[in-house]
VOTILUM-437320 format. One line per field, with one value per atom (N, C-alpha, C): atom name; x, y, z; residue number from 1. Coordinates in Angstrom, 3 decimals, padded with zeros to 6 digits. Layout:
! VOTILUM-437320
name: CA ...
x: X ...
y: Y ...
z: Z ...
resi: NUM ...
***
This chain:
! VOTILUM-437320
name: N CA C N CA C N CA C N CA C N CA C N CA C N CA C N CA C N CA C N CA C N CA C N CA C N CA C N CA C N CA C N CA C N CA C N CA C N CA C N CA C N CA C N CA C N CA C N CA C N CA C N CA C N CA C N CA C N CA C N CA C N CA C N CA C N CA C N CA C N CA C N CA C N CA C N CA C N CA C N CA C N CA C N CA C N CA C N CA C N CA C N CA C N CA C N CA C N CA C N CA C N CA C N CA C N CA C N CA C N CA C N CA C N CA C N CA C N CA C N CA C N CA C N CA C N CA C N CA C N CA C N CA C N CA C N CA C N CA C N CA C N CA C N CA C N CA C N CA C N CA C N CA C N CA C N CA C N CA C N CA C N CA C N CA C N CA C N CA C N CA C N CA C N CA C N CA C N CA C N CA C N CA C N CA C N CA C N CA C N CA C N CA C N CA C N CA C N CA C N CA C N CA C N CA C N CA C N CA C N CA C N CA C N CA C N CA C N CA C N CA C N CA C N CA C N CA C N CA C N CA C N CA C N CA C N CA C N CA C N CA C N CA C N CA C N CA C N CA C N CA C N CA C N CA C N CA C N CA C N CA C N CA C N CA C N CA C N CA C N CA C N CA C N CA C N CA C N CA C N CA C N CA C N CA C N CA C N CA C N CA C N CA C N CA C N CA C N CA C N CA C N CA C N CA C N CA C N CA C N CA C N CA C N CA C N CA C N CA C N CA C N CA C N CA C N CA C N CA C N CA C N CA C N CA C N CA C N CA C N CA C N CA C N CA C N CA C N CA C N CA C N CA C N CA C N CA C N CA C N CA C N CA C N CA C N CA C N CA C N CA C N CA C N CA C N CA C N CA C N CA C N CA C N CA C N CA C N CA C N CA C N CA C N CA C N CA C N CA C N CA C N CA C N CA C N CA C N CA C N CA C N CA C N CA C N CA C N CA C N CA C N CA C N CA C N CA C N CA C N CA C N CA C N CA C N CA C N CA C N CA C N CA C N CA C N CA C N CA C N CA C N CA C N CA C N CA C N CA C
x: 070.208 069.525 070.898 070.101 071.201 071.633 073.178 073.676 073.096 073.143 072.340 073.234 072.592 073.025 073.808 075.341 076.146 076.442 076.784 076.935 078.527 078.801 080.232 080.949 082.222 083.065 084.381 085.036 086.598 087.641 087.689 088.607 088.892 090.066 090.517 091.794 091.966 093.640 093.251 093.748 093.465 093.890 094.933 095.650 094.707 093.342 092.800 091.411 091.713 090.780 090.590 089.990 089.995 088.891 089.416 088.525 088.664 087.452 087.551 086.523 086.773 085.819 085.883 084.758 084.975 083.647 084.132 083.281 083.795 082.379 082.547 081.166 081.752 080.423 080.821 080.146 079.707 078.755 078.872 078.082 077.941 076.655 076.196 075.552 075.619 075.208 074.926 073.904 073.535 072.914 073.018 072.870 071.857 070.754 069.717 069.388 069.416 069.831 068.861 068.459 067.660 068.014 068.181 068.293 067.343 066.384 065.301 065.446 065.753 065.594 066.903 067.609 068.411 067.642 068.506 067.466 067.398 068.463 068.222 068.063 066.908 067.442 067.734 068.385 069.703 068.888 068.734 068.797 069.622 070.157 070.680 070.900 071.992 072.858 073.896 074.449 076.083 076.325 076.777 076.892 078.152 078.265 079.468 079.709 079.997 080.391 081.302 081.206 082.860 082.156 083.376 083.392 084.703 084.646 085.563 085.525 086.577 086.667 087.716 086.916 088.245 088.295 089.249 089.445 090.048 089.873 090.743 090.302 091.983 091.789 092.831 092.381 093.257 093.508 094.702 095.201 096.024 096.797 097.999 098.936 100.216 101.719 101.796 101.628 102.322 103.112 104.113 105.302 105.051 105.481 105.757 107.233 108.054 109.370 109.096 110.261 110.032 110.235 109.882 110.295 110.975 111.889 112.444 112.306 111.544 111.441 112.579 113.035 114.069 113.734 114.251 113.931 114.280 113.534 114.741 115.908 116.677 118.069 119.029 118.347 118.738 119.459 119.954 120.478 120.073 120.704 120.278 121.636 121.331 122.885 122.119 122.760 123.027 122.839 121.830 121.719 121.680 122.140 121.538 120.394 119.515 118.581 118.318 118.215 118.395 117.381 117.586 116.538 115.809 114.373 113.831 112.476 112.306 111.005 109.940 108.845 107.447 107.112 106.191 105.578 104.262 103.507 102.188 102.096 102.067 102.458 100.953 100.639 099.376 100.010 098.595 098.847 097.490 097.969 096.779 097.058 095.916 096.285 095.467 095.616 094.298 094.741 093.585 093.670 092.364 092.732 092.151 092.240 090.918 091.310 089.786 090.352 089.464 088.948 087.748 087.482 086.680 086.839 085.801 085.569 084.343 083.769 082.895 083.150 082.061 081.033 080.394 079.486 078.716 078.485 077.834 077.021 075.765 074.670 073.780 073.796 072.969 072.308 071.173 070.198 070.003 069.925 069.958 068.245 067.586 066.426 066.271 067.006 067.071 065.504 064.557 063.442 062.831 061.244 060.201 060.884 061.154 062.014 063.090 064.025 065.462 065.992 066.400 067.379 068.742 069.379 071.124 071.207 072.051 072.355 073.850 074.533 075.802 075.883 076.957 077.456 078.805 079.234 080.715 080.649 081.418 081.510 083.110 082.808 084.190 083.458 083.966 083.711 084.819 084.058 084.997 084.441 085.392 084.562 085.843 085.106 086.177 086.155 087.466 087.972 087.003 086.638 086.272 086.836 085.570 086.601 087.467 086.827 087.982 089.482 089.979 090.924 091.576 090.839 091.606 092.191 091.878 092.461 093.987 093.556 095.477 095.876 095.890 096.333 097.350 098.539 099.645 100.643 100.490 101.283 102.495 103.984 104.925 105.516 106.320 106.568 107.850 108.651 109.506 109.814 110.268 110.074 111.075 111.360 112.619 112.002 113.185 113.093 114.161 113.652 114.511 114.580 115.792 116.141 116.458 115.652 116.399 116.291 117.715 118.735 118.848 118.010 118.274 117.753 118.911 118.686 119.144 119.463 120.413 119.233 119.022 118.095 119.134 118.996 119.541 118.575 118.858 118.146 118.613 117.805 118.468 118.158 117.321 116.831 115.807 116.183 115.337 115.074 113.099 112.812 111.895 111.648 110.822 109.502 108.207 107.587 106.363 105.382 104.099 103.504 101.781 100.757 100.100 099.926 099.423 097.580 096.714 095.031 094.603 094.886 094.753 095.640 095.269 096.229 095.371 095.395 094.284 094.440 095.902 095.506 095.507 094.987 094.397 093.468 093.294 092.829 091.705 090.396 089.416 090.255 089.291 089.070 088.752 089.708 089.025 088.600 087.606 087.122 086.902 087.224 086.955 086.064 084.609 083.876 082.681 082.931 082.023 080.923 079.691 078.939 078.131 077.952 077.330 076.360 074.970 074.111 072.972 072.708 071.335 070.293 069.064 067.395 066.780 066.151 065.619 064.038 062.886 061.361 060.845 061.094 060.451 058.948 058.377 057.132 056.500 055.399 054.964 055.198 055.041 055.732 057.170 058.265 059.409 060.402 061.283 062.401 064.012 064.912 066.434 067.564 068.269 068.883 070.543 071.639 073.041 073.837 074.616 075.489 077.056 077.580 079.041 079.873 080.729 081.377 082.610 083.082 084.566 084.661 085.567 086.147 087.405 088.090 089.558 089.612 090.381 090.609 091.987 091.967 092.812 093.333 094.319 094.235 093.491 093.914 093.175 093.915 093.341 093.451 094.229 095.463 096.210 097.185 097.530 098.628 099.676 100.560 102.376 102.875 104.318 105.034 106.200 106.354 107.385 108.150 109.388 110.488 110.228 110.061 109.655 111.126 112.097 112.967 112.984 113.117 113.488 114.295 114.990 115.998 115.846 117.582 117.208 117.691 118.075 118.576 119.905 120.477 121.784 122.548 120.880 120.673 120.786 120.984 120.836 119.540 119.686 118.238 117.547 116.765 116.286 114.597 114.505 113.889 112.992 111.634 110.638 110.021 109.280 108.816 107.286 106.662 104.973 104.378 103.217 102.007 100.998 100.776 099.632 098.998 097.869 097.062 097.418 097.468 098.163 097.592 097.584 096.801 097.725
y: 138.677 137.325 136.396 135.482 134.376 133.681 133.174 132.692 131.078 131.049 129.460 128.573 127.781 126.296 125.282 124.700 124.113 123.259 121.984 120.552 120.530 119.822 119.984 119.436 120.169 119.250 118.896 117.865 117.718 117.887 119.044 120.253 119.659 120.593 120.246 119.416 119.374 118.436 117.215 116.609 115.004 113.844 114.444 113.816 113.393 114.288 114.322 112.902 111.885 111.208 110.152 109.116 107.516 106.863 106.164 105.713 103.971 103.249 101.725 101.139 100.372 099.048 097.768 096.985 095.575 094.978 094.011 092.794 091.469 091.159 089.718 088.610 087.619 086.101 085.282 084.611 083.525 082.568 081.012 079.950 079.376 078.823 077.916 076.985 075.644 074.521 073.718 073.183 072.648 071.467 070.410 068.685 068.705 068.687 068.576 066.945 066.430 065.117 064.669 063.130 062.981 061.709 061.350 059.751 059.410 059.379 058.598 057.380 056.759 055.411 054.939 056.033 055.414 055.748 055.236 055.434 056.902 057.519 059.009 059.623 060.101 060.507 061.545 062.096 062.739 063.471 064.756 065.480 066.571 067.340 068.164 068.490 069.735 070.061 070.184 069.881 070.146 071.278 072.627 073.137 073.697 074.194 074.585 076.302 076.808 078.415 078.567 079.086 079.143 080.996 081.930 083.364 083.856 084.493 085.408 086.799 087.735 088.674 089.676 090.316 091.421 092.946 093.528 094.718 095.695 096.804 097.841 099.362 100.004 100.754 101.619 103.196 104.170 105.328 105.759 106.846 107.339 107.777 108.915 108.625 108.485 108.855 110.244 110.977 112.414 112.666 113.348 113.650 115.114 115.495 116.831 117.455 117.779 118.145 119.082 119.148 119.875 121.463 122.448 123.687 124.125 124.811 125.717 127.217 127.483 128.634 129.408 130.721 131.447 133.139 133.305 134.845 135.714 137.180 137.948 138.542 137.747 138.132 137.469 136.214 135.265 133.964 132.978 132.169 130.523 129.945 128.016 127.621 126.509 125.854 123.980 123.562 122.306 121.359 120.338 118.956 119.528 119.011 119.284 118.718 119.316 118.878 118.691 117.364 116.819 117.573 118.255 118.563 117.377 117.091 115.975 117.313 117.075 117.655 116.911 117.916 117.631 116.989 115.769 115.285 114.229 114.270 113.463 112.312 111.098 110.340 109.054 109.067 108.244 106.642 106.355 104.777 103.720 103.087 101.762 100.307 099.561 098.694 097.461 096.572 095.288 094.326 093.381 092.184 091.646 090.239 089.571 088.008 087.323 086.304 085.117 084.419 083.110 082.622 082.200 081.729 080.437 079.573 078.277 077.858 078.068 077.921 077.155 076.104 075.046 074.843 074.421 074.332 073.090 072.707 071.713 071.756 071.218 071.583 070.278 070.368 068.709 068.928 068.544 068.206 066.782 066.379 065.353 065.468 064.344 064.292 062.999 063.632 062.467 062.120 063.102 062.597 063.705 063.540 064.770 065.748 066.186 067.253 067.556 067.054 067.166 066.816 068.200 067.693 068.332 068.060 068.553 068.997 070.277 070.816 071.141 070.924 070.901 071.657 072.453 073.748 073.856 073.645 073.561 074.370 075.418 076.447 077.553 077.905 078.294 079.667 080.999 082.068 083.322 084.276 085.304 086.773 087.937 089.366 090.109 090.836 091.608 092.975 093.387 094.516 095.972 096.990 098.034 098.653 099.588 100.140 101.425 101.891 102.620 102.049 100.679 100.279 099.813 100.291 099.478 100.908 102.054 103.348 103.107 103.752 103.514 105.425 105.572 106.639 106.932 107.091 107.444 108.752 109.078 110.634 110.431 110.786 110.969 112.795 112.198 113.751 113.828 114.700 115.290 116.207 115.684 116.839 117.129 118.150 118.878 119.316 119.229 119.724 120.954 122.099 123.220 123.341 124.539 125.292 126.609 127.719 129.015 130.042 130.646 131.113 132.456 133.456 134.834 134.402 135.101 135.102 133.727 132.685 131.522 130.452 129.606 128.670 127.352 126.503 124.949 123.547 123.478 121.939 120.948 120.255 119.105 117.660 118.145 116.213 116.470 115.441 115.539 114.085 113.889 112.364 111.854 111.042 110.869 109.962 110.016 109.419 109.137 108.422 108.380 107.492 107.528 106.953 106.479 105.388 104.861 104.574 105.537 105.593 103.928 103.245 101.828 101.425 099.876 098.554 098.421 098.306 097.683 096.574 095.744 094.575 093.609 094.324 093.463 092.427 090.756 089.783 089.962 088.912 088.831 088.466 088.871 087.795 086.725 085.501 083.791 083.364 082.834 082.493 080.851 079.564 078.240 078.431 078.002 078.441 076.754 076.499 075.090 075.850 075.205 075.403 074.071 074.401 072.967 073.259 073.104 073.203 072.346 072.084 071.694 071.973 071.836 072.439 071.230 071.736 070.949 071.508 071.450 071.561 070.993 071.574 070.426 071.097 071.918 072.338 073.029 073.305 073.645 075.065 075.705 077.409 077.247 076.560 076.666 075.868 076.478 075.708 076.074 075.317 075.628 075.476 076.258 076.114 076.005 075.395 075.570 075.454 076.262 076.309 076.475 076.393 076.462 076.820 077.439 077.730 077.745 077.724 078.083 078.751 079.524 080.227 080.586 080.173 080.450 081.276 082.473 083.593 083.516 084.044 084.109 085.602 085.910 087.187 088.654 088.561 089.813 091.004 092.182 093.487 093.835 094.498 095.365 096.057 097.156 098.201 097.429 098.044 097.868 098.697 098.751 099.790 099.227 099.855 099.396 100.432 100.316 101.355 101.485 102.538 102.916 104.121 103.823 104.375 105.371 106.439 107.675 108.134 108.659 109.194 110.872 111.686 113.213 113.294 115.048 115.269 115.101 114.434 113.813 112.566 111.466 110.485 109.628 110.102 109.415 108.656 107.835 107.204 107.212 107.690 108.048 106.921 106.628 105.522 106.193 106.235 106.753 105.169 105.747 104.732 104.986 104.234 104.488 103.030 103.815 102.976 102.472 101.431 100.778 099.591 099.670 098.243 097.020 095.658 094.341 093.206 091.999 090.728 090.165
z: 096.630 096.410 096.788 096.681 096.882 095.841 095.618 094.407 094.402 093.001 092.847 093.145 093.447 094.268 093.443 093.519 092.705 093.400 092.752 093.697 093.923 095.130 095.850 094.724 094.894 094.063 095.203 094.258 095.355 094.655 093.950 093.534 091.928 091.195 090.222 090.143 090.867 091.282 090.894 089.837 089.799 090.722 091.635 092.696 094.059 094.006 094.642 094.539 093.484 092.980 093.658 093.624 094.411 093.626 092.587 091.655 092.165 092.098 092.559 091.557 091.471 090.468 090.815 091.564 091.644 091.010 090.315 089.497 090.019 090.655 091.389 090.280 089.980 089.354 090.691 090.747 091.772 091.038 091.532 091.227 092.140 092.469 093.760 093.377 094.165 094.042 095.885 095.685 097.088 096.685 097.346 097.484 098.914 098.757 100.458 100.274 101.592 101.661 103.242 103.390 104.740 104.980 106.116 106.406 107.241 106.880 107.785 108.506 107.955 108.296 109.697 109.701 110.813 112.431 113.258 114.457 115.219 114.643 115.118 113.394 113.227 111.590 111.254 110.379 109.983 108.671 108.558 107.377 107.169 106.031 106.195 104.424 103.980 102.805 102.887 101.552 101.182 100.410 100.934 099.486 098.930 097.813 097.393 096.793 096.958 096.099 095.731 094.558 093.649 093.290 094.018 093.746 092.834 092.141 091.069 091.285 091.674 092.293 091.552 090.421 089.557 089.980 090.763 091.282 090.737 090.362 089.780 090.501 090.731 091.475 090.434 091.097 090.299 091.164 091.397 092.503 092.118 093.483 093.048 094.281 094.081 095.037 095.197 096.157 096.325 097.130 096.408 097.571 097.796 099.053 099.466 100.124 099.529 100.341 101.311 102.084 103.342 103.271 103.764 103.847 105.031 105.018 105.916 106.264 107.393 107.579 108.007 107.660 108.166 108.219 109.230 109.621 108.649 108.801 107.668 108.369 106.884 107.357 108.049 108.170 108.687 107.805 108.571 108.042 108.708 107.692 107.717 108.430 108.997 109.262 109.652 110.308 110.891 109.640 109.913 109.311 107.577 106.595 105.101 104.933 104.191 104.061 102.136 101.762 100.576 099.527 098.439 097.492 096.889 096.877 096.123 095.648 094.348 093.969 094.457 094.801 094.729 093.378 093.672 092.529 092.719 091.855 091.857 091.008 091.241 090.117 090.091 088.588 088.937 089.392 089.619 090.114 089.637 088.880 088.852 089.029 089.741 090.250 089.564 089.273 088.964 090.008 090.326 091.555 091.106 091.029 090.703 092.044 092.120 093.197 093.272 093.389 093.439 094.700 095.037 096.407 096.426 096.813 097.021 098.379 098.340 099.810 100.070 100.903 101.012 102.235 102.542 103.563 103.908 105.257 105.218 106.547 106.340 107.637 107.886 109.131 109.778 110.605 110.872 111.587 112.305 113.604 114.093 114.788 114.995 115.729 116.516 117.856 119.081 119.385 119.622 120.198 119.131 119.855 119.180 120.045 121.224 121.906 122.113 121.534 121.319 120.184 119.576 118.066 118.357 117.558 117.674 116.116 115.984 114.580 114.762 113.498 113.212 112.022 112.262 110.515 110.338 108.922 108.559 107.825 107.454 106.661 106.535 105.099 104.868 104.311 104.686 104.378 103.991 103.265 103.140 103.826 103.955 104.485 103.603 102.177 101.642 102.333 102.264 102.995 102.699 103.450 102.697 101.730 100.807 100.165 100.539 101.270 102.223 102.522 102.732 102.773 101.782 100.194 099.511 098.590 098.647 097.840 097.764 096.367 095.659 095.902 097.225 097.550 098.543 098.046 098.933 099.335 100.608 100.515 101.352 100.677 101.068 101.542 103.125 103.428 103.788 103.278 103.992 105.083 106.386 107.680 107.683 108.408 109.163 110.501 111.168 112.592 112.746 113.386 113.609 115.021 115.273 116.296 115.799 116.446 115.753 117.009 117.012 117.961 116.952 117.398 116.799 115.583 114.715 112.779 112.434 113.622 113.552 113.157 112.048 112.042 111.736 112.514 112.552 112.744 111.148 111.151 112.221 112.804 113.620 113.313 112.246 111.910 110.433 109.760 108.360 108.613 108.607 108.423 107.406 106.892 105.906 105.938 106.183 106.211 105.540 105.594 104.537 104.802 104.463 104.777 103.717 103.363 102.343 102.666 102.410 102.747 102.663 101.866 101.622 100.608 100.373 099.846 098.860 097.370 096.332 096.400 097.052 096.416 097.915 098.586 100.064 099.251 100.115 099.722 100.966 100.733 101.790 102.721 104.232 105.443 105.012 105.460 105.206 106.956 106.727 107.380 107.774 108.927 108.817 110.033 109.965 111.449 111.535 112.433 113.044 113.918 113.935 114.873 115.698 116.453 117.166 118.243 118.001 118.672 119.015 120.592 121.080 121.305 120.893 120.957 121.710 122.968 124.011 124.233 123.327 123.659 124.776 125.897 127.283 127.256 126.273 126.707 125.498 125.120 124.045 123.680 124.588 124.693 125.220 125.641 126.109 125.457 125.469 124.871 125.602 125.338 125.845 124.972 124.474 123.562 124.060 123.718 124.125 122.921 122.957 121.191 121.353 120.825 120.704 119.229 119.223 118.062 118.063 116.692 116.801 115.089 115.350 113.981 113.790 112.830 112.483 111.435 111.349 110.476 110.025 108.815 108.301 107.405 107.028 106.149 106.556 108.170 108.827 108.498 108.327 107.608 109.202 108.965 110.099 109.287 109.845 109.773 109.964 108.655 109.001 108.369 108.639 108.199 106.934 106.303 105.000 104.695 104.338 103.271 102.396 101.658 100.158 099.974 098.989 098.760 097.356 097.957 096.953 096.688 095.272 095.315 095.300 095.652 095.614 094.540 094.015 092.834 092.801 093.674 093.595 093.339 093.325 093.491 094.180 095.515 096.898 097.244 097.748 098.143 099.310 099.848 101.352 101.457 102.338 102.746 103.750 103.292 103.810 104.475 105.974 106.788 106.247 105.893 105.117 105.394 106.431 107.133 105.794 106.053 105.180 105.727 105.076 105.675 104.779 105.381 104.521 105.180 104.469 105.125 106.130
resi: 1 1 1 2 2 2 3 3 3 4 4 4 5 5 5 6 6 6 7 7 7 8 8 8 9 9 9 10 10 10 11 11 11 12 12 12 13 13 13 14 14 14 15 15 15 16 16 16 17 17 17 18 18 18 19 19 19 20 20 20 21 21 21 22 22 22 23 23 23 24 24 24 25 25 25 26 26 26 27 27 27 28 28 28 29 29 29 30 30 30 31 31 31 32 32 32 33 33 33 34 34 34 35 35 35 36 36 36 37 37 37 38 38 38 39 39 39 40 40 40 41 41 41 42 42 42 43 43 43 44 44 44 45 45 45 46 46 46 47 47 47 48 48 48 49 49 49 50 50 50 51 51 51 52 52 52 53 53 53 54 54 54 55 55 55 56 56 56 57 57 57 58 58 58 59 59 59 60 60 60 61 61 61 62 62 62 63 63 63 64 64 64 65 65 65 66 66 66 67 67 67 68 68 68 69 69 69 70 70 70 71 71 71 72 72 72 73 73 73 74 74 74 75 75 75 76 76 76 77 77 77 78 78 78 79 79 79 80 80 80 81 81 81 82 82 82 83 83 83 84 84 84 85 85 85 86 86 86 87 87 87 88 88 88 89 89 89 90 90 90 91 91 91 92 92 92 93 93 93 94 94 94 95 95 95 96 96 96 97 97 97 98 98 98 99 99 99 100 100 100 101 101 101 102 102 102 103 103 103 104 104 104 105 105 105 106 106 106 107 107 107 108 108 108 109 109 109 110 110 110 111 111 111 112 112 112 113 113 113 114 114 114 115 115 115 116 116 116 117 117 117 118 118 118 119 119 119 120 120 120 121 121 121 122 122 122 123 123 123 124 124 124 125 125 125 126 126 126 127 127 127 128 128 128 129 129 129 130 130 130 131 131 131 132 132 132 133 133 133 134 134 134 135 135 135 136 136 136 137 137 137 138 138 138 139 139 139 140 140 140 141 141 141 142 142 142 143 143 143 144 144 144 145 145 145 146 146 146 147 147 147 148 148 148 149 149 149 150 150 150 151 151 151 152 152 152 153 153 153 154 154 154 155 155 155 156 156 156 157 157 157 158 158 158 159 159 159 160 160 160 161 161 161 162 162 162 163 163 163 164 164 164 165 165 165 166 166 166 167 167 167 168 168 168 169 169 169 170 170 170 171 171 171 172 172 172 173 173 173 174 174 174 175 175 175 176 176 176 177 177 177 178 178 178 179 179 179 180 180 180 181 181 181 182 182 182 183 183 183 184 184 184 185 185 185 186 186 186 187 187 187 188 188 188 189 189 189 190 190 190 191 191 191 192 192 192 193 193 193 194 194 194 195 195 195 196 196 196 197 197 197 198 198 198 199 199 199 200 200 200 201 201 201 202 202 202 203 203 203 204 204 204 205 205 205 206 206 206 207 207 207 208 208 208 209 209 209 210 210 210 211 211 211 212 212 212 213 213 213 214 214 214 215 215 215 216 216 216 217 217 217 218 218 218 219 219 219 220 220 220 221 221 221 222 222 222 223 223 223 224 224 224 225 225 225 226 226 226 227 227 227 228 228 228 229 229 229
***
């Protein structure tokens, strides 16, 4: 018979975990108004949203040293490979931020068939959870050249990849929309619109240097790629 079904696991190594928590609190107020006595009546609303965000991420920074393959009975020469022990270091991050987001929406009735709309607003878009992982891998890499039984190390490089950045801020936008609506028939209309959106804190990939010591106390810079605002 078949073995009993069991749920999938992520292994027993705690360094494989990615634990994130996000808690938000918000408040919103809106004022509606209408100015019907104007030559071209205007109505609309004014809103203000306040958002507070608390984010927590737990993960690991993992380092894997290089290994040099040597043929049986052979020897190693060339560039010296610093000794750096492997490790898995737990990392905990907390990030809190506040956003105040105003909005204004207006509609002007130029006639029974023609009206104009205008909208002004600020908005945010939070990073995906995949971009906020607290998990970084660091690696020591060696390049070798083998001739016969002699293996020569030609280069030692240090690289790393941060799967995410728990301290990312949301992408912010200030946006304006202007619209004209012409209802030229009971079943026909023509609409034209223009908009402008200005973005800040866009998430991009960036490299930075992270220094780690070897067993002799000498520092080595790892070139780490991570998402940043």
